[in-house]
C-alpha positions as CSV (number, residue, x, y, z in Angstrom):
1,M,-57.3,134.8,44.7
2,A,-57.2,137.7,47.0
3,K,-57.9,137.1,50.7
4,T,-60.5,139.1,52.5
5,E,-59.6,141.0,55.6
6,R,-60.6,139.4,58.9
7,S,-63.2,142.1,59.5
8,Q,-64.9,141.2,56.3
9,R,-65.1,137.5,56.9
10,S,-68.3,136.0,58.1
11,E,-68.4,134.4,61.5
12,P,-68.9,130.9,60.2
13,L,-65.9,131.3,57.9
14,Q,-63.8,132.6,60.8
15,A,-64.9,129.6,62.8
16,A,-63.9,127.3,59.8
17,W,-60.4,128.8,59.7
18,R,-60.1,128.4,63.5
19,A,-61.2,124.8,63.2
20,L,-58.6,124.2,60.5
21,D,-55.9,125.9,62.5
22,A,-56.9,123.6,65.5
23,G,-56.6,120.5,63.2
24,D,-60.3,119.7,62.9
25,V,-60.5,119.4,59.1
26,A,-64.0,117.8,59.1
27,A,-65.5,120.7,61.1
28,A,-63.7,123.2,58.9
29,R,-65.1,121.6,55.8
30,R,-68.6,121.4,57.3
31,L,-68.5,125.1,58.2
32,A,-67.1,126.1,54.8
33,V,-69.8,124.2,53.0
34,A,-72.4,126.1,55.0
35,V,-70.8,129.4,54.0
36,V,-70.8,128.3,50.3
37,L,-74.5,127.4,50.5
38,A,-75.5,130.9,51.8
39,P,-72.6,133.3,51.1
40,P,-72.8,136.8,52.5
41,S,-70.6,138.1,49.7
42,A,-68.7,136.8,46.6
43,A,-65.4,137.4,48.3
44,V,-66.4,135.3,51.4
45,E,-67.7,132.6,49.1
46,A,-64.4,132.5,47.2
47,E,-62.5,132.2,50.4
48,A,-64.7,129.4,51.6
49,Q,-64.2,127.6,48.2
50,E,-60.4,128.1,48.7
51,L,-60.6,126.5,52.2
52,L,-62.5,123.5,50.7
53,R,-59.9,123.2,47.9
54,R,-57.1,123.2,50.4
55,T,-58.7,120.5,52.6
56,N,-59.7,118.2,49.7
57,V,-58.6,114.6,50.1
58,A,-56.0,113.4,47.6
59,W,-57.8,110.3,46.5
60,P,-55.1,109.1,43.9
61,V,-52.5,109.2,46.6
62,L,-54.7,107.1,48.9
63,L,-55.5,104.6,46.2
64,F,-51.8,104.3,45.3
65,G,-51.0,103.6,49.0
66,A,-53.7,101.0,49.3
67,F,-52.4,99.3,46.1
68,A,-48.9,99.3,47.6
69,A,-50.1,97.8,50.8
70,V,-52.0,95.0,49.0
71,L,-48.9,94.3,46.9
72,L,-46.7,94.2,50.0
73,L,-49.1,91.7,51.7
74,A,-49.2,89.6,48.6
75,L,-45.4,89.4,48.5
76,I,-45.2,88.5,52.2
77,L,-47.8,85.8,51.7
78,L,-45.9,84.4,48.8
79,A,-42.7,84.4,50.8
80,V,-44.4,82.6,53.7
81,V,-46.0,80.0,51.4
82,R,-42.8,79.3,49.5
83,S,-40.7,78.9,52.7
84,A,-43.2,76.5,54.2
85,H,-42.9,74.0,51.3
86,P,-39.2,73.4,50.5
């Protein structure tokens, strides 16, 4: 996907990129969604879609981490219970 020049970007899209650069992913996504809902041009809409794709949450990774944490807690609980009853 070709990136548009800064002069061709809409002001909300520029604000979204600035928010992302500042580390505010939630604000960047909110501004990018606003651009997608009312795009001034197809190129700007494509760039807003790219920003949304880059900031998407990796749900499988989060679920795997939660599963690993539950498994670790279960193993710790098992070790504590077994050591309390010799």
